[in-house]
KOLBA-176817 format. One record per residue (C-alpha): residue number from 1; residue in one letter; x, y, z. Coordinates in Angstrom, 2 decimals. Example, Ala and Ser with C-alpha at 12.3 -4.5 7.8 and 13.67 -1.06 7.14 Angstrom:
- 1_A_12.30_-4.50_7.80
- 2_S_13.67_-1.06_7.14
END
This chain:
- 1_M_8.26_-5.69_95.07
- 2_T_6.76_-7.93_98.36
- 3_F_8.42_-10.77_98.79
- 4_A_6.34_-13.74_101.70
- 5_V_9.73_-15.08_103.91
- 6_L_9.76_-18.04_105.44
- 7_P_12.86_-18.64_108.15
- 8_V_12.55_-23.05_108.72
- 9_K_14.83_-24.01_111.70
- 10_D_16.76_-27.30_111.49
- 11_P_14.10_-29.53_112.22
- 12_R_15.75_-31.88_113.72
- 13_R_16.11_-29.46_116.99
- 14_A_12.54_-28.22_116.15
- 15_K_9.85_-28.61_118.66
- 16_R_12.03_-28.97_121.95
- 17_R_9.31_-27.98_123.97
- 18_L_7.58_-31.66_123.13
- 19_A_10.66_-33.53_123.99
- 20_G_8.69_-35.49_127.15
- 21_M_5.71_-36.17_124.63
- 22_F_7.45_-37.12_121.22
- 23_S_11.30_-38.85_120.30
- 24_P_13.29_-36.78_118.34
- 25_A_12.27_-38.54_114.60
- 26_E_8.47_-37.28_115.91
- 27_R_9.37_-34.54_116.77
- 28_E_11.12_-33.79_113.41
- 29_A_8.23_-35.40_111.52
- 30_L_6.48_-32.69_112.72
- 31_A_8.16_-29.84_111.95
- 32_R_8.39_-31.00_108.20
- 33_A_4.40_-31.66_108.63
- 34_M_3.78_-27.90_109.23
- 35_Y_6.53_-26.52_107.27
- 36_E_4.35_-28.82_104.24
- 37_H_1.51_-26.99_105.16
- 38_V_2.37_-23.24_105.45
- 39_M_4.49_-23.48_102.16
- 40_D_1.40_-24.97_100.12
- 41_A_-0.91_-22.17_101.77
- 42_L_2.09_-19.92_100.37
- 43_C_2.84_-20.96_97.13
- 44_A_-1.55_-21.00_96.28
- 45_A_-1.16_-17.00_97.84
- 46_R_-1.59_-14.12_95.05
- 47_G_0.00_-11.13_94.85
- 48_F_3.31_-11.87_96.23
- 49_D_6.73_-11.67_93.63
- 50_R_8.46_-14.27_95.11
- 51_V_8.55_-16.50_97.73
- 52_A_12.13_-16.83_100.24
- 53_V_13.49_-19.38_102.42
- 54_A_16.25_-19.33_104.83
- 55_T_17.35_-22.23_105.95
- 56_S_20.31_-24.59_106.62
- 57_D_18.64_-28.08_106.39
- 58_E_19.02_-29.41_102.70
- 59_A_15.68_-31.47_102.32
- 60_T_13.87_-27.94_103.01
- 61_A_16.41_-26.09_101.07
- 62_A_15.73_-28.76_98.22
- 63_D_11.65_-29.01_98.82
- 64_A_11.63_-24.53_98.64
- 65_A_13.80_-24.78_95.03
- 66_R_11.47_-27.14_93.15
- 67_R_8.80_-25.67_94.62
- 68_G_10.19_-22.56_92.70
- 69_A_10.98_-20.32_96.14
- 70_L_14.38_-18.50_96.57
- 71_V_16.73_-19.80_99.04
- 72_F_18.86_-17.86_101.40
- 73_R_20.75_-20.75_102.46
- 74_E_22.22_-20.14_106.40
- 75_D_25.87_-22.06_107.44
- 76_E_24.10_-21.58_111.11
- 77_Q_20.97_-20.57_112.90
- 78_V_21.47_-18.41_115.82
- 79_S_17.98_-17.57_116.59
- 80_H_14.82_-16.57_114.22
- 81_S_14.94_-13.02_114.92
- 82_R_18.45_-13.48_113.09
- 83_S_17.25_-15.46_110.69
- 84_A_14.53_-13.40_109.72
- 85_D_16.44_-10.13_109.10
- 86_A_19.50_-11.61_107.39
- 87_A_16.15_-12.82_105.07
- 88_A_15.00_-9.86_105.14
- 89_R_18.00_-7.96_104.01
- 90_R_19.22_-10.11_101.41
- 91_A_15.02_-10.17_100.04
- 92_A_15.38_-6.01_100.22
- 93_E_18.87_-6.42_98.13
- 94_L_16.66_-8.64_95.45
- 95_G_14.55_-5.58_95.46
- 96_A_11.85_-6.17_97.69
- 97_A_10.27_-3.26_99.14
- 98_T_7.98_-5.34_101.48
- 99_V_8.54_-8.97_103.06
- 100_V_6.23_-10.45_104.87
- 101_L_8.08_-12.55_107.10
- 102_L_5.35_-16.08_108.26
- 103_P_6.13_-18.87_110.96
- 104_I_6.61_-22.57_110.38
- 105_D_4.76_-23.77_113.40
- 106_A_0.96_-22.51_111.85
- 107_P_-0.18_-25.85_111.27
- 108_L_-4.10_-23.55_110.59
- 109_V_-2.92_-21.27_109.08
- 110_T_-4.70_-20.76_105.19
- 111_T_-3.90_-18.79_101.63
- 112_A_-6.84_-16.17_102.19
- 113_E_-4.91_-15.45_105.67
- 114_I_-1.55_-15.08_103.93
- 115_E_-3.10_-12.96_101.63
- 116_S_-4.62_-10.68_104.11
- 117_L_-1.64_-10.03_105.11
- 118_L_-0.83_-7.72_101.54
- 119_D_-3.37_-5.33_103.30
- 120_A_-0.45_-4.26_105.50
- 121_P_0.01_0.06_105.99
- 122_R_2.86_0.87_103.37
- 123_P_5.32_2.29_104.34
- 124_G_4.46_0.97_107.84
- 125_L_3.93_-2.52_109.83
- 126_L_1.39_-5.28_110.51
- 127_I_1.97_-7.75_113.08
- 128_V_0.30_-10.71_114.04
- 129_P_-0.20_-11.54_117.50
- 130_S_1.08_-14.91_119.63
- 131_S_-2.67_-16.47_120.82
- 132_D_-1.57_-14.86_124.14
- 133_G_-1.50_-11.83_122.95
- 134_T_2.30_-12.01_123.89
- 135_G_4.22_-12.55_121.36
- 136_T_4.30_-12.25_117.52
- 137_N_3.52_-15.19_114.98
- 138_A_3.92_-12.71_111.58
- 139_L_5.07_-9.76_110.22
- 140_A_5.04_-7.55_107.63
- 141_R_7.52_-4.59_107.32
- 142_T_7.28_-1.67_104.35
- 143_P_10.83_-1.61_104.07
- 144_P_11.71_-4.37_104.93
- 145_G_14.86_-2.95_107.54
- 146_L_12.08_-0.78_108.83
- 147_I_12.02_-2.73_112.29
- 148_E_14.25_-5.11_113.71
- 149_S_13.34_-8.93_114.45
- 150_R_12.59_-9.88_118.25
- 151_F_10.92_-12.73_118.43
- 152_G_9.69_-14.39_121.48
- 153_P_8.09_-13.84_125.14
- 154_G_6.82_-9.80_125.06
- 155_S_8.02_-9.45_120.89
- 156_F_4.40_-8.01_120.48
- 157_R_4.94_-4.77_122.09
- 158_A_8.59_-4.94_121.57
- 159_H_7.69_-4.87_117.62
- 160_L_5.28_-1.64_118.27
- 161_D_7.91_0.24_120.72
- 162_Q_10.37_0.19_118.31
- 163_A_7.77_0.90_114.95
- 164_R_5.88_3.84_116.69
- 165_A_9.50_5.65_117.28
- 166_A_10.12_5.42_114.21
- 167_G_7.06_7.21_113.12
- 168_A_5.52_4.46_111.27
- 169_A_1.71_3.49_110.69
- 170_V_0.67_0.16_112.53
- 171_A_-1.61_-2.21_112.09
- 172_V_-2.66_-5.50_114.02
- 173_A_-4.19_-8.67_112.68
- 174_R_-5.50_-11.98_113.83
- 175_P_-6.26_-13.76_111.45
- 176_A_-7.08_-17.27_113.31
- 177_G_-5.21_-19.46_111.87
- 178_L_-1.55_-16.97_112.33
- 179_V_-2.50_-15.87_116.16
- 180_F_-2.55_-20.31_116.71
- 181_D_1.25_-21.65_116.68
- 182_L_2.20_-25.08_117.61
- 183_D_4.56_-25.37_121.03
- 184_T_3.06_-26.67_124.02
- 185_P_0.39_-30.05_124.88
- 186_D_-2.69_-27.69_125.43
- 187_D_-1.44_-26.33_121.67
- 188_L_-1.77_-30.69_120.21
- 189_A_-4.89_-30.86_122.35
- 190_E_-6.49_-27.93_120.17
- 191_L_-5.33_-29.32_117.15
- 192_L_-7.10_-32.30_117.49
- 193_A_-10.36_-30.86_118.22
- 194_R_-10.04_-27.79_115.37
- 195_A_-9.13_-29.96_112.81
- 196_P_-8.78_-33.49_113.01
- 197_D_-8.26_-34.56_109.58
- 198_S_-5.52_-31.74_108.79
- 199_R_-2.35_-33.33_108.24
- 200_C_-0.81_-32.42_111.22
- 201_A_-3.71_-33.88_112.77
- 202_L_-3.29_-36.88_111.20
- 203_L_0.35_-37.14_111.51
- 204_L_-0.43_-36.69_115.39
- 205_Q_-2.89_-39.70_115.97
- 206_D_-0.37_-41.77_113.60
- 207_F_1.72_-41.39_116.72
- 208_A_-0.80_-42.32_119.30
- 209_R_-1.44_-45.43_117.02
- 210_C_1.86_-46.18_116.73
- 211_R_2.33_-46.40_120.76
- 212_K_-0.60_-48.96_121.36
END
């Protein structure tokens, strides 16, 4: 079976790199809007046997359950990597042979791009790098424990090296909507330019109007 796994950080602690631009309530609203966008795209995707959301946030858990997703509840969230690997282990215990680990901060991702990750080598690893080429935005792993997650700066090379050391087949994909993640003020400007009518862009425009 193939599981799509979406680790979701508590939205009340999300997007701290944008703290100088937005209030805590605005950052929470932005995080929730990104989650909703990714979940809409993911739940419309074909080819996955199950969708699983790993979170400690009650509102996110309730929404995921309403959509028919599995909910892997977390008591604490140490890091994205720890959450991703714990969720991958739980998916494997439920019969997953492949896990596709997705981010929530991908406000331009499409259903077709998510489906394209199913073309990952089996057994093996597919990596979607961040826009600067050094980080990792998504992983498809067969088996789920093929490598450890090392999300963050330098993770693309760390994931690649682990897979090669294990003798696994490796593929790299760069779907435009998954390569783009929203973390910095420059990312906000790019989102508004590329997709001004998207859910998250409209929310950002609402923030701006409220300040006038």
